C-alpha positions as CSV (number, residue, x, y, z in Angstrom):
1,X,173.3,72.8,58.6
2,X,171.7,75.1,61.2
3,X,172.6,78.8,61.0
4,X,173.2,81.3,63.7
5,X,170.4,83.5,62.4
6,X,167.7,84.8,64.7
7,X,164.2,83.4,64.2
8,X,162.9,86.3,62.1
9,X,165.7,85.7,59.6
10,X,165.3,82.0,59.7
11,X,161.7,82.4,58.6
12,X,162.9,84.2,55.4
13,X,166.3,82.7,54.7
14,X,166.3,79.0,55.8
15,X,165.2,76.0,53.9
16,X,165.5,76.6,50.2
17,X,168.9,78.2,49.4
18,X,169.1,78.8,45.6
19,X,172.5,78.8,43.9
20,X,173.4,80.5,40.6
21,X,170.6,80.4,38.1
22,X,168.1,78.7,40.4
23,X,164.7,80.2,41.1
24,X,164.7,82.7,44.0
25,X,161.4,81.3,45.3
26,X,161.0,77.7,46.6
27,X,160.0,75.6,43.6
28,X,157.0,73.2,43.8
29,X,158.3,69.8,42.8
30,X,154.9,68.5,41.6
31,X,156.1,64.9,40.8
32,X,155.2,61.6,42.2
33,X,158.4,59.9,41.0
34,X,162.1,60.6,40.4
35,X,164.3,59.2,37.7
36,X,167.6,57.3,38.1
37,X,170.1,56.1,35.6
38,X,170.7,52.6,36.9
39,X,168.9,49.9,38.8
40,X,171.7,49.9,41.4
41,X,171.1,53.5,42.2
42,X,167.4,52.9,42.8
43,X,168.2,49.8,44.9
44,X,170.5,51.6,47.2
45,X,167.7,54.1,48.0
46,X,165.4,51.2,49.0
47,X,168.2,49.7,51.1
48,X,168.6,53.1,52.9
49,X,172.2,53.1,51.7
50,X,171.8,56.4,49.8
51,X,169.7,59.5,50.6
52,X,167.4,60.7,47.8
53,X,163.9,60.7,46.5
54,X,162.0,57.9,44.8
55,X,158.3,58.4,45.6
56,X,156.5,61.4,47.0
57,X,154.5,59.3,49.4
58,X,157.7,59.1,51.5
59,X,159.5,62.3,50.7
60,X,159.4,65.3,48.4
61,X,162.0,68.0,48.0
62,X,159.6,70.9,48.4
63,X,158.4,69.4,51.7
64,X,161.9,68.8,52.9
65,X,163.0,72.3,52.4
66,X,160.0,73.6,54.4
67,X,160.6,70.9,57.1
68,X,164.2,72.1,57.3
69,X,163.1,75.6,58.0
70,X,160.7,74.5,60.8
71,X,163.4,72.3,62.2
72,X,165.8,75.3,62.4
73,X,163.1,77.5,63.9
74,X,162.6,74.9,66.7
75,X,166.4,74.2,67.1
76,X,166.0,70.5,66.3
77,X,168.2,68.1,64.2
78,X,165.6,66.6,61.9
79,X,161.9,67.2,60.9
80,X,159.2,66.0,58.6
81,X,155.9,67.4,57.3
82,X,152.6,65.5,57.5
83,X,149.2,65.9,55.9
84,X,147.7,67.4,59.1
85,X,148.5,68.2,62.7
86,X,146.5,65.1,63.7
87,X,148.7,63.0,61.5
88,X,151.8,64.6,63.1
89,X,150.6,63.7,66.7
90,X,149.7,60.2,65.6
91,X,153.1,59.5,63.9
92,X,155.0,61.1,66.8
93,X,153.5,58.7,69.3
94,X,153.1,55.6,67.0
95,X,156.7,55.9,65.9
96,X,157.8,54.7,69.4
97,X,154.6,53.2,70.9
98,X,153.1,50.0,69.5
99,X,150.4,47.6,70.7
100,X,151.0,46.8,74.4
101,X,152.5,50.3,75.0
102,X,151.2,53.1,77.3
103,X,151.1,56.8,76.9
104,X,150.6,59.6,79.4
105,X,148.8,62.6,78.1
106,X,147.7,66.0,79.5
107,X,144.0,66.2,80.0
108,X,143.7,69.6,78.4
109,X,145.0,68.8,74.9
110,X,143.0,69.5,71.8
111,X,139.8,67.4,71.6
112,X,141.0,65.7,68.4
113,X,144.2,64.6,70.0
114,X,142.3,63.5,73.1
115,X,140.1,61.3,71.0
116,X,143.0,59.9,69.0
117,X,144.8,58.7,72.1
118,X,141.9,57.6,74.3
119,X,139.7,56.0,71.6
120,X,141.3,55.3,68.3
121,X,144.8,54.2,69.5
122,X,143.2,52.3,72.3
123,X,141.7,50.1,69.6
124,X,145.2,49.5,68.4
125,X,146.3,48.2,71.7
126,X,147.8,51.3,73.2
127,X,146.6,52.5,76.6
128,X,146.5,56.1,77.6
129,X,146.5,57.6,81.1
130,X,145.2,61.2,81.3
131,X,146.8,63.5,83.8
132,X,146.1,67.0,85.1
133,X,148.7,69.4,83.6
134,X,148.9,71.1,87.0
135,X,149.8,67.8,88.7
136,X,152.7,67.8,91.1
137,X,155.8,65.7,90.3
138,X,154.6,63.1,92.7
139,X,151.2,62.8,91.0
140,X,152.8,62.6,87.6
141,X,155.2,59.8,88.8
142,X,152.2,57.7,89.8
143,X,150.9,57.7,86.2
144,X,153.9,55.8,84.8
145,X,154.0,52.1,84.1
146,X,156.8,49.8,83.0
147,X,155.4,49.9,79.5
148,X,155.1,53.7,79.3
149,X,156.7,55.0,76.1
150,X,156.1,58.8,76.1
151,X,154.4,61.8,77.6
152,X,152.3,64.1,75.4
153,X,151.2,67.7,76.2
154,X,150.7,71.1,74.6
155,X,152.7,74.3,75.3
156,X,149.4,76.2,75.3
157,X,146.3,74.0,75.5
158,X,143.6,74.4,72.9
159,X,141.1,75.8,74.0
160,X,141.8,75.7,77.8
161,X,144.9,77.9,77.4
162,X,146.7,76.0,80.1
163,X,150.4,76.8,80.0
164,X,152.5,73.7,80.4
165,X,155.3,73.6,82.9
166,X,157.7,72.1,80.3
167,X,160.6,71.6,82.7
168,X,158.5,69.8,85.2
169,X,157.1,67.4,82.7
170,X,160.4,66.8,81.0
171,X,162.1,66.1,84.3
172,X,159.6,63.5,85.3
173,X,159.5,61.9,81.8
174,X,163.3,61.6,81.7
175,X,163.3,60.1,85.2
176,X,161.3,57.2,83.8
177,X,163.4,56.9,80.6
178,X,160.8,58.2,78.1
179,X,160.7,61.3,75.9
180,X,158.4,64.3,76.3
181,X,156.4,65.2,73.2
182,X,155.1,68.8,73.1
183,X,152.5,70.1,70.6
184,X,153.7,73.7,70.1
185,X,151.0,74.8,67.7
186,X,149.6,77.8,69.6
187,X,152.9,79.3,70.8
188,X,154.9,78.5,67.6
189,X,158.7,78.6,67.8
190,X,158.5,82.4,67.6
191,X,157.2,82.6,71.1
192,X,158.4,79.3,72.6
193,X,161.1,76.7,71.8
194,X,160.3,73.7,74.0
195,X,163.6,72.0,73.3
196,X,165.3,74.7,75.4
197,X,163.3,73.5,78.4
198,X,163.9,69.8,78.1
199,X,161.2,68.6,75.6
200,X,162.4,66.0,73.2
201,X,160.0,66.0,70.3
202,X,157.8,68.9,69.0
203,X,154.7,68.6,66.9
204,X,152.7,71.3,65.0
205,X,149.4,71.7,63.3
206,X,150.9,73.9,60.6
207,X,147.3,74.6,59.6
208,X,147.2,77.3,62.3
209,X,149.6,80.2,62.8
210,X,152.4,78.8,60.6
211,X,150.2,78.7,57.5
212,X,148.4,81.8,58.9
213,X,145.8,82.2,56.2
214,X,143.5,79.2,56.6
215,X,144.5,77.8,53.2
216,X,146.2,74.5,53.9
217,X,145.9,71.6,56.4
218,X,149.3,70.3,57.4
219,X,151.5,69.1,60.3
220,X,155.1,68.8,61.3
221,X,157.3,66.7,63.6
222,X,160.6,68.0,64.9
223,X,163.2,65.9,66.8
224,X,165.6,67.6,69.2
225,X,168.1,64.8,68.8
226,X,168.6,64.9,72.5
227,X,166.8,61.7,73.7
228,X,169.1,58.7,74.0
229,X,167.1,55.9,72.6
230,X,169.9,53.4,73.0
231,X,170.1,54.1,76.7
232,X,166.6,52.6,76.9
233,X,166.9,49.9,74.3
234,X,164.2,47.7,75.8
235,X,161.6,50.4,75.7
236,X,162.1,51.4,72.1
237,X,162.9,48.2,70.0
238,X,161.5,49.8,66.9
239,X,164.5,52.2,66.9
240,X,167.1,50.1,68.6
241,X,166.7,46.6,67.0
242,X,166.8,45.5,63.3
243,X,163.9,46.4,61.1
244,X,163.2,43.4,58.9
245,X,161.3,45.5,56.3
246,X,164.7,47.2,55.5
247,X,167.0,44.2,55.5
248,X,167.7,44.4,59.2
249,X,168.7,48.1,59.5
250,X,168.9,49.4,63.1
251,X,167.9,53.0,63.0
252,X,169.9,54.3,66.0
253,X,173.1,52.6,64.7
254,X,172.8,53.8,61.1
255,X,171.3,57.2,61.5
256,X,172.3,58.4,65.0
257,X,170.5,61.6,65.9
258,X,168.4,61.3,62.8
259,X,167.0,57.9,63.8
260,X,163.6,59.0,65.0
261,X,162.6,61.1,61.9
262,X,164.2,58.6,59.5
263,X,162.1,55.8,61.0
264,X,158.9,57.9,60.8
265,X,159.6,58.7,57.2
266,X,160.8,55.4,55.7
267,X,158.5,53.2,57.8
268,X,155.4,55.1,58.9
269,X,155.1,57.4,55.9
270,X,155.8,54.4,53.6
271,X,153.0,52.4,55.1
272,X,150.4,55.0,56.2
273,X,151.1,57.7,53.6
274,X,149.9,60.9,55.3
275,X,152.2,63.1,53.2
276,X,151.7,66.8,52.8
277,X,151.1,67.9,49.2
278,X,154.0,69.9,47.7
279,X,151.5,72.7,46.8
280,X,150.5,72.9,50.5
281,X,154.1,72.9,51.6
282,X,154.8,75.8,49.2
283,X,151.9,77.8,50.6
284,X,153.0,76.9,54.2
285,X,156.5,78.4,53.4
286,X,154.9,81.6,52.2
287,X,153.1,81.8,55.6
288,X,156.3,81.0,57.5
289,X,158.0,84.1,56.0
290,X,155.6,86.5,57.9
291,X,155.1,84.4,61.0
292,X,157.1,86.6,63.4
293,X,155.2,89.7,62.2
294,X,151.9,88.1,62.5
295,X,152.5,86.5,65.9
296,X,153.5,89.9,67.3
297,X,150.3,91.4,66.0
298,X,148.1,88.5,67.1
299,X,149.5,88.7,70.7
300,X,149.2,92.5,70.9
301,X,145.6,92.4,69.6
302,X,144.7,89.5,71.9
303,X,146.0,91.4,75.0
304,X,143.9,94.4,74.2
305,X,140.8,92.3,73.6
306,X,141.3,90.3,76.8
307,X,141.6,93.5,78.8
308,X,138.4,94.8,77.2
309,X,136.5,91.6,78.0
310,X,137.9,91.6,81.5
311,X,136.3,95.0,82.2
312,X,132.9,94.3,80.5
313,X,130.0,93.9,82.8
314,X,128.4,91.0,80.9
315,X,131.5,88.9,80.9
316,X,131.8,86.4,83.7
317,X,135.4,85.4,83.2
318,X,138.3,85.7,80.9
319,X,141.2,83.3,80.4
320,X,144.3,84.6,78.7
321,X,147.8,84.0,79.9
322,X,148.8,87.6,79.2
323,X,146.5,88.9,82.0
324,X,148.4,89.5,85.2
325,X,145.7,87.8,87.3
326,X,145.7,84.7,85.1
327,X,146.6,81.4,86.8
328,X,149.3,80.8,84.2
329,X,150.7,84.3,83.9
330,X,154.0,83.4,85.7
331,X,154.5,80.3,83.6
332,X,153.8,82.2,80.5
333,X,156.4,84.8,81.5
334,X,158.9,82.0,82.0
335,X,158.3,80.1,78.8
336,X,156.9,82.8,76.5
337,X,158.1,86.2,77.7
338,X,157.4,87.8,74.3
339,X,153.8,86.7,74.1
340,X,151.7,83.6,74.1
341,X,149.2,83.4,71.2
342,X,146.1,85.2,69.8
343,X,143.5,82.9,71.3
344,X,141.3,83.9,74.3
345,X,138.6,82.0,76.1
346,X,135.8,83.6,78.0
347,X,132.3,83.1,79.4
348,X,129.3,85.3,79.8
349,X,127.1,85.8,82.8
350,X,124.2,84.5,80.9
351,X,125.9,81.1,80.4
352,X,125.6,78.9,77.3
353,X,122.5,80.5,75.9
354,X,124.1,84.0,76.1
355,X,127.2,82.7,74.4
356,X,125.3,81.4,71.5
357,X,123.3,84.6,71.1
358,X,126.4,86.8,71.3
359,X,128.2,84.7,68.7
360,X,125.3,85.0,66.3
361,X,125.5,88.8,66.5
362,X,129.2,89.1,65.6
363,X,129.8,90.4,62.1
364,X,133.6,90.8,61.8
365,X,134.4,87.6,63.7
366,X,133.2,84.5,61.9
367,X,131.9,81.3,63.4
368,X,134.3,78.7,62.0
369,X,135.9,75.4,63.2
370,X,139.3,76.9,62.4
371,X,141.5,78.9,64.8
372,X,144.7,80.9,64.6
373,X,144.8,82.6,61.3
374,X,144.8,86.2,60.1
375,X,141.1,86.6,60.4
376,X,139.3,86.8,63.7
377,X,137.0,83.9,64.4
378,X,135.0,82.4,67.2
379,X,133.8,78.9,68.3
380,X,131.9,77.2,71.1
381,X,134.0,74.1,71.7
382,X,131.5,72.2,73.8
383,X,129.1,72.3,70.8
384,X,131.7,71.9,68.1
385,X,135.3,70.7,68.5
386,X,134.8,68.9,71.8
387,X,131.2,67.7,71.4
388,X,132.3,64.1,71.4
389,X,133.3,64.5,75.1
390,X,131.1,63.8,78.1
391,X,130.4,66.6,80.5
392,X,132.9,65.0,82.9
393,X,135.6,64.9,80.2
394,X,134.8,68.5,79.2
395,X,135.5,69.7,82.8
396,X,138.7,67.5,82.9
397,X,139.8,69.1,79.7
398,X,139.2,72.6,81.0
399,X,136.3,73.2,78.6
400,X,133.4,74.7,80.5
401,X,129.9,74.5,78.8
402,X,129.9,78.3,78.5
403,X,133.5,78.6,77.1
404,X,133.8,80.7,74.0
405,X,137.1,80.4,72.1
406,X,137.9,83.7,70.4
407,X,140.8,83.7,68.0
408,X,142.0,87.3,67.6
409,X,143.2,88.1,64.1
410,X,145.5,90.8,62.8
411,X,142.8,93.3,61.8
412,X,142.7,96.7,63.4
413,X,142.1,95.9,67.1
414,X,139.6,98.7,67.4
415,X,137.3,97.1,64.9
416,X,137.6,93.7,66.7
417,X,136.6,95.3,70.0
418,X,133.7,97.3,68.4
419,X,132.4,94.0,66.9
420,X,132.5,92.4,70.4
421,X,130.9,95.4,72.1
422,X,128.0,95.5,69.6
423,X,127.4,91.7,69.9
424,X,127.5,91.9,73.7
425,X,124.9,94.7,73.7
426,X,122.3,92.1,72.4
427,X,122.9,89.8,75.4
């Protein structure tokens, strides 16, 4: 049951709730299997007549306690953990969109998500239309087809830092009878809760701020419980018609608001197996306990760094939604009034060559593929995370060739700025 606790308290108190004599800290249930006394008990689990655990490829108690915490943070009704954020986005879409289906996706999503939807899932018979996140309602309406199953976007795009107008996207999606899926990785539920603005499903790469220490790859899916699948039965037969692999169970009839996550668990996780390891879930839970404190520090540090870069003579441009002259400042104030994230993008007047030279001179900030953890790090997306894209796709995704993604950590901000200033002196 959801509590009335505020987010800071949820991060500490929700999920695992020990009773008398139980361990105070969330236990790691490091077991693949679970014992039952009778064959009938086990059979009822496989018929979905009882809830419980029988094999960790589908569910694990440690994972479920952490998923419950993330669910409560987002204000949802059900959640599940996956082995990565990429798996979370795949499951979130594939759970309701099969071969012959169509997805609408924001052009500025993370490069891995872009490739998943436009290349890999295309091979599975799923078409994807890419739209500008700044599109008008009329332009968005034109992207829909009779076989459209969902719309996918990010609260804060990685690395373009586009802030999504969630209400606009939700309104258009709902007008066409499909859910809005929002990847909330960068903002986290500390700074934004997309369900409050009409989103239906939220995904996370828990690898980023939720873990916070670059220790564990992981993902999460949360369902708001608000989308009425039965009102659009023809669009979502996987949820609204009998599943022969479970003796004809119809998920919406049997599980109500839990239908979406139940199907993703007992069907997709059963067959595809992208489960998060219990050890990783345990470490993720440790990260979640300090998430509000870290997000506050990440955002404060990033604001100071963005203002420093904005005033530097060798910097051509800075993109950070916390800057008042930023294109997305007003949207950020609407959806994330307490802060956005710790990631900044910027370019140098010397272009791509200057960017590479500057990055090589940084000593505190490390060049790594990762982003959004306690340590400051830097990346050149066009050369790294987005290198599979053409120049045209890079521009469409909001990733200029000179774009530097700078993930501000929680070190003393004066040290971060000094590191940047020194590196810039070599350019």
